N, C-alpha and C positions, 0 to 999 in steps of 0.2 A: 289357193295358197297366196298369201300376200307377196307383193314384190319385195325383193331384198333392197336394203339401203345401198346407195351408190358409193361404194368404197372399194379400195384395192385389197383390204384385209379380208381374209376368209372368215366369215361369220359362222358360228355354230348352228344357227338356224338354217343355213344353206345346205346342211347335210341330213340325208335320210338314210336310216339303216333298215334293211329289209332282209327277209329270210325265205328260202325255198326248201321245202322238206323233200328234197330229192337231190341226187348228185348230178353234176354236169358230166355228161359222157365225153370222154377224151376226144372222140371224133368230132365233137361240136366246137372245140376250142378255136379252130380256124374259121368258123362260120359265124360272122358277126350278126347276121339276121337271126340265126337260131339262138344265139346267146341273148339277143334283145328280146326275143319271144319268150325265152325262159325267164328273163328278168321281169317281164310283165306279169308272170304268174306269182311273183313274190308278194309277201305280206309284210306290212310295216310293223316293226318291233317297237311298240310304244314304250315310253318311260325310260329310254336309254339316256343316262346322265353323262356317260363318257365311254369312249372306245379307244383302245390303243393297239398298235401293231408292233410286234417284235420279230425281226428277221435276224437270226443268229447263226453262226457257224464257228466251229473251232478251227484254229490254225495250229499246225504242229511244227515245232522247230526241227531242223535237220542239221546234224553236226557231222563233221568229218575229222578223222584223226590225221592231222596235217602238222608237220614239224614247224611250219611258219605260223599257224593259227590254232594252236592247241586249245581246245575247249571253247572256241568261238563258234557261234552259230553261222552256218553258211547261207541258209535260206529258210523261209517258212512256206509250208505247203497247206493250201486250203482244204478243209474237210467238207462234209455235207451240211446243207443248210437246214434249219428248223424254223417253221413259220407258226407263230402263236399270236392269237388275238385275245384281248381282254375286254369284256363288256361289263359295264356297271349299270344296272337297271333297277329302277324302282319296281317292286312287286305290286302289281295292280290287283284290285279285288277280283277281276275277271280271270287273270292268268298269272302264273309264275313263269320262269324262264323256259322251262321245257314246253309248256303249253303255248307260249308265244311263238316258239319255233315249230309248232304243229304236232308235237308229241302229246296228244290229248290222253287223259287218264294215266299219265306217266307218274310213277311214284319215286323213281330213282334213275341214276345214270344207265342202269342195265336196260331200261325201257327205250333208250335210244338205240334202235336196231338198224338204222340207215343213216348214212352221212347226209349233211345238208349243205346249202350254199348260202353265204352271206353276201348281200348286195349293198354297196354304199354308193349313193348318188350325191355328187357335189354340184350344186347349181350356182351360177354366177348371176349378178344383178342384170336385169333386162337392159338391153342396149349396150352392154359392156363388150360384146363381140366374142366373149369367151363361151365356149360350148359346155354343156353339162358333161361332167366326167363320171363314168360309171366304173367301179372296181368290183370284181367278184372274187371271193375266196371259195374254192371248191374243196370237196372232200373233207368237210368239217365234222369234228367230233368234240363233244364236251369233255374236258379233263376233270372238272370239278363242278359242284352244284351247291355252293354254300348259300345260306340265307343269314343275313345279319339283322337281328332284332335289337335296336338301340332304344332304350326307354327314356333317353334324354335327348335334347336337341330338337330336330325337326320331326321325330317320331315316324320316319319312313322305314319300311322294311326293304332292305336292299339285297340284291344278288350281284356279286362280283365274280364272274366266271371266266375261266381260261378255256380257250378253244384251240385245238390243233387243226391246222389247215394243210391240205396237200399242195395246192398251188394258188397263185394270185394271177388274175387275168384282168386286163384293162380293156374295156369295150370302147 
């Protein structure tokens, strides 16, 4: 792989998206060596055009019936979080999204019978003193599996999938 340009901006070419067709055992989460060993078993997901992460949670207002503050909110209480990833990938002749993640001969979402792990590696330019950062999303399941066939423009077949993840781990 070529060296990255000497810049302080994060370049898209510095990011690699990988997948592991097995889940990360919760006992391994505190063992950095075991996590790195698992990351080494990952397969690069080629053709990824974009990836986004959304971490959401609802907050609920709490009111009290108080003569001084009738109808005013007293506080907000946080709810549980939801972690969703969105991957936009060009469908290659060799694989579609399910096959790229190791689900060979898969016809639909029902064929995903085990969770998977997504591994994102962010490299910095050589000599920058910044170490490679690896982030893993565990317990991943596809929410949808659309294919977009656009007969105008660049003529690529695209898959823009949403993935639900159980947890995010930085190595």
